[in-house]
One Martini backbone bead per residue (centre of mass of N, CA, C, O) as a GRO file, in nm:
protein
  142
    1MET     BB    1  17.316  -4.841  -2.735
    2ASN     BB    2  17.510  -4.916  -2.499
    3SER     BB    3  17.461  -4.655  -2.330
    4VAL     BB    4  17.164  -4.714  -2.270
    5MET     BB    5  17.205  -4.982  -2.127
    6LEU     BB    6  17.390  -4.874  -1.905
    7PHE     BB    7  17.193  -4.670  -1.789
    8LEU     BB    8  16.969  -4.875  -1.715
    9HIS     BB    9  17.149  -5.053  -1.536
   10VAL     BB   10  17.221  -4.835  -1.325
   11ILE     BB   11  16.934  -4.757  -1.244
   12SER     BB   12  16.854  -5.042  -1.149
   13ALA     BB   13  17.073  -5.061  -0.931
   14ILE     BB   14  16.969  -4.828  -0.764
   15LEU     BB   15  16.680  -4.948  -0.715
   16MET     BB   16  16.798  -5.208  -0.567
   17GLY     BB   17  16.862  -5.047  -0.300
   18SER     BB   18  16.595  -5.119  -0.152
   19TYR     BB   19  16.718  -5.388  -0.026
   20LEU     BB   20  16.898  -5.229   0.191
   21VAL     BB   21  16.636  -5.113   0.366
   22LEU     BB   22  16.439  -5.349   0.437
   23PRO     BB   23  16.552  -5.465   0.708
   24PHE     BB   24  16.488  -5.203   0.873
   25LEU     BB   25  16.182  -5.173   0.802
   26SER     BB   26  16.088  -5.461   0.891
   27GLY     BB   27  16.150  -5.427   1.193
   28ARG     BB   28  15.937  -5.201   1.232
   29ALA     BB   29  15.677  -5.350   1.141
   30ALA     BB   30  15.664  -5.558   1.379
   31ALA     BB   31  15.617  -5.324   1.608
   32LEU     BB   32  15.360  -5.266   1.488
   33SER     BB   33  15.008  -5.153   1.460
   34GLY     BB   34  14.763  -5.155   1.254
   35LEU     BB   35  14.773  -4.889   1.046
   36GLU     BB   36  15.079  -4.860   1.067
   37GLN     BB   37  15.145  -5.142   0.962
   38GLN     BB   38  14.997  -5.127   0.693
   39SER     BB   39  15.160  -4.889   0.582
   40ASN     BB   40  15.441  -5.018   0.605
   41VAL     BB   41  15.382  -5.274   0.433
   42SER     BB   42  15.306  -5.121   0.176
   43LEU     BB   43  15.587  -5.002   0.140
   44LEU     BB   44  15.737  -5.273   0.119
   45ILE     BB   45  15.588  -5.372  -0.131
   46THR     BB   46  15.680  -5.142  -0.315
   47LEU     BB   47  15.985  -5.182  -0.286
   48ASN     BB   48  15.984  -5.473  -0.390
   49ARG     BB   49  15.866  -5.410  -0.671
   50VAL     BB   50  16.087  -5.220  -0.763
   51GLY     BB   51  16.315  -5.429  -0.735
   52GLN     BB   52  16.197  -5.636  -0.938
   53ILE     BB   53  16.194  -5.455  -1.186
   54ALA     BB   54  16.496  -5.385  -1.174
   55LEU     BB   55  16.593  -5.676  -1.206
   56VAL     BB   56  16.481  -5.722  -1.490
   57VAL     BB   57  16.629  -5.489  -1.626
   58ALA     BB   58  16.914  -5.587  -1.550
   59LEU     BB   59  16.896  -5.855  -1.698
   60LEU     BB   60  16.842  -5.745  -1.983
   61THR     BB   61  17.082  -5.543  -2.007
   62GLY     BB   62  17.305  -5.743  -1.934
   63GLY     BB   63  17.243  -5.941  -2.166
   64ALA     BB   64  17.299  -5.728  -2.392
   65MET     BB   65  17.608  -5.656  -2.291
   66ILE     BB   66  17.774  -5.932  -2.271
   67SER     BB   67  17.887  -5.961  -2.568
   68THR     BB   68  18.093  -5.694  -2.523
   69ALA     BB   69  18.258  -5.750  -2.246
   70GLY     BB   70  18.457  -6.000  -2.206
   71VAL     BB   71  18.370  -6.234  -2.018
   72SER     BB   72  18.340  -6.493  -1.831
   73VAL     BB   73  18.154  -6.771  -1.773
   74ALA     BB   74  18.163  -6.758  -1.464
   75PHE     BB   75  18.042  -6.477  -1.445
   76MET     BB   76  17.773  -6.535  -1.584
   77ILE     BB   77  17.675  -6.758  -1.393
   78THR     BB   78  17.690  -6.596  -1.131
   79ALA     BB   79  17.498  -6.370  -1.214
   80ILE     BB   80  17.249  -6.546  -1.267
   81ILE     BB   81  17.230  -6.677  -0.988
   82LEU     BB   82  17.199  -6.411  -0.829
   83VAL     BB   83  16.946  -6.308  -0.968
   84LEU     BB   84  16.771  -6.554  -0.896
   85ALA     BB   85  16.806  -6.530  -0.588
   86ILE     BB   86  16.681  -6.250  -0.562
   87GLY     BB   87  16.409  -6.325  -0.687
   88ALA     BB   88  16.334  -6.541  -0.479
   89THR     BB   89  16.352  -6.373  -0.217
   90SER     BB   90  16.150  -6.152  -0.312
   91GLY     BB   91  15.909  -6.342  -0.355
   92ILE     BB   92  15.888  -6.454  -0.069
   93MET     BB   93  15.866  -6.177   0.063
   94GLY     BB   94  15.605  -6.088  -0.082
   95SER     BB   95  15.426  -6.308   0.034
   96SER     BB   96  15.475  -6.233   0.335
   97LEU     BB   97  15.369  -5.944   0.312
   98LYS     BB   98  15.079  -6.018   0.237
   99LYS     BB   99  15.025  -6.183   0.494
  100MET     BB  100  15.081  -5.950   0.687
  101LEU     BB  101  14.859  -5.763   0.584
  102ASP     BB  102  14.619  -5.954   0.632
  103ALA     BB  103  14.671  -5.991   0.940
  104SER     BB  104  14.646  -5.690   1.010
  105LYS     BB  105  14.351  -5.654   0.908
  106ALA     BB  106  14.254  -5.906   1.110
  107ASP     BB  107  14.397  -5.884   1.392
  108SER     BB  108  14.647  -6.070   1.378
  109SER     BB  109  14.923  -6.241   1.373
  110THR     BB  110  15.266  -6.127   1.244
  111SER     BB  111  15.524  -6.296   1.326
  112VAL     BB  112  15.580  -6.501   1.101
  113PRO     BB  113  15.595  -6.313   0.850
  114ALA     BB  114  15.798  -6.114   0.978
  115SER     BB  115  16.037  -6.314   1.001
  116LYS     BB  116  16.054  -6.377   0.700
  117VAL     BB  117  16.100  -6.093   0.601
  118GLN     BB  118  16.360  -6.042   0.756
  119THR     BB  119  16.526  -6.275   0.644
  120PHE     BB  120  16.490  -6.208   0.331
  121SER     BB  121  16.597  -5.917   0.345
  122TRP     BB  122  16.882  -5.989   0.434
  123LEU     BB  123  16.946  -6.178   0.199
  124SER     BB  124  16.906  -5.968  -0.025
  125ALA     BB  125  17.119  -5.765   0.072
  126ILE     BB  126  17.361  -5.956   0.050
  127LEU     BB  127  17.325  -6.019  -0.253
  128ILE     BB  128  17.358  -5.730  -0.351
  129LEU     BB  129  17.643  -5.686  -0.246
  130PHE     BB  130  17.765  -5.923  -0.406
  131ILE     BB  131  17.685  -5.826  -0.696
  132VAL     BB  132  17.835  -5.559  -0.684
  133TYR     BB  133  18.112  -5.681  -0.653
  134ILE     BB  134  18.112  -5.854  -0.910
  135MET     BB  135  18.055  -5.614  -1.114
  136THR     BB  136  18.322  -5.445  -1.013
  137HIS     BB  137  18.493  -5.750  -1.017
  138PRO     BB  138  18.549  -5.947  -1.287
  139ALA     BB  139  18.856  -6.044  -1.241
  140VAL     BB  140  18.805  -6.278  -1.037
  141PHE     BB  141  18.737  -6.480  -1.300
  142GLY     BB  142  18.976  -6.412  -1.528
   0.00000   0.00000   0.00000
């Protein structure tokens, strides 16, 4: 059973890699207009949703495996805080993406939601890199 959980955990970590490409794709979305922008923003929404689902799967499988891992309480608290922070930034980014899509369909300015998307996509990418480091180096916490 533990090997199945580990497999699902690793697959979800790979899928969360979508947060690493979002900052670059979101910068491109702001420069586009019309149908091209709508198509690009729809792709960003899909990537964000895939990342959010993967985050939930990683949280569940990590929670199931933590009892046998023998890691410190500080590691567990840090992991939970990072997962919640990634969830929060991706949720805010998802809301801004929807506003950006609506503004693009209405042919109005998308600069405000686009800047929020770019900011939160960079923040999510940095948090993903940080959580990957923490997960691969649990001995940092003793």
